[in-house]
Structure formats: structure tokens, C-alpha cells
C-alpha positions, -999 to 999 in steps of 0.1 A, spaced: 337 -217 713 340 -254 705 312 -266 726 283 -251 707 294 -264 675 297 -300 689 262 -294 709 245 -287 673 262 -317 658 248 -339 685 214 -324 682 214 -329 645 223 -366 648 194 -370 675 170 -354 649 181 -378 622 176 -409 645 142 -397 658 133 -394 619 144 -426 611 124 -442 642 93 -423 634 95 -437 598 99 -471 611 70 -470 638 47 -453 610 57 -480 585 48 -507 610 16 -490 619 5 -489 582 15 -527 577 -6 -538 608 -34 -515 598 -37 -528 563 -36 -563 576 -65 -554 598 -84 -538 574 -81 -568 546 -84 -595 569 -116 -610 553 -101 -608 517 -71 -634 528 -44 -609 520 -16 -608 545 17 -588 543 41 -602 570 58 -576 594 94 -584 591 125 -562 585 123 -562 548 87 -553 546 87 -524 572 119 -511 554 102 -512 520 75 -493 535 93 -469 557 114 -460 526 88 -460 501 55 -450 519 23 -457 505 38 -466 472 57 -493 489 27 -509 505 10 -509 473 43 -525 457 41 -551 485 4 -558 479 13 -562 440 41 -586 447 18 -607 469 -5 -612 441 21 -621 415 34 -648 438 1 -660 450 
């Protein structure tokens, strides 16, 4: 009877890993698409671990926050 609970535990871990990987891929695509759309406006959000982490955690509001930081720094 021990095996089904271990199996369910492994499936749960795999679902969590896939969820995180999916969020990271979506964040990468969002930043890349934003950079493509605003290339004429000379706005550029770099693709690195910090920016992808912010966007994958906060979503579109994280992307808007990065744009705001860009304008404050610039």
C-alpha cells in the first residue's frame, strides 16, 4: 500500500516543476515579445535571470514594473 502514495507524491512534484518551467517560458516570451514590439521606441528590457524571475513571479504587472524602473533609471 505504500507505493500509490509515493507515486502520487512524485506526480505532485512533477506537476509543480512543470508549472514553474511553464511560468519561466511564458515570462521569457513576454519579455522577448515586448522587446520586439517597442524596438522603435528605444526601450529594451534585458533577458536575464532577474527580469525573468520578476515577470514569472508577478506576471504582466512585473513587466510593467520593469518598464517603470527602466524609465526611472533612464
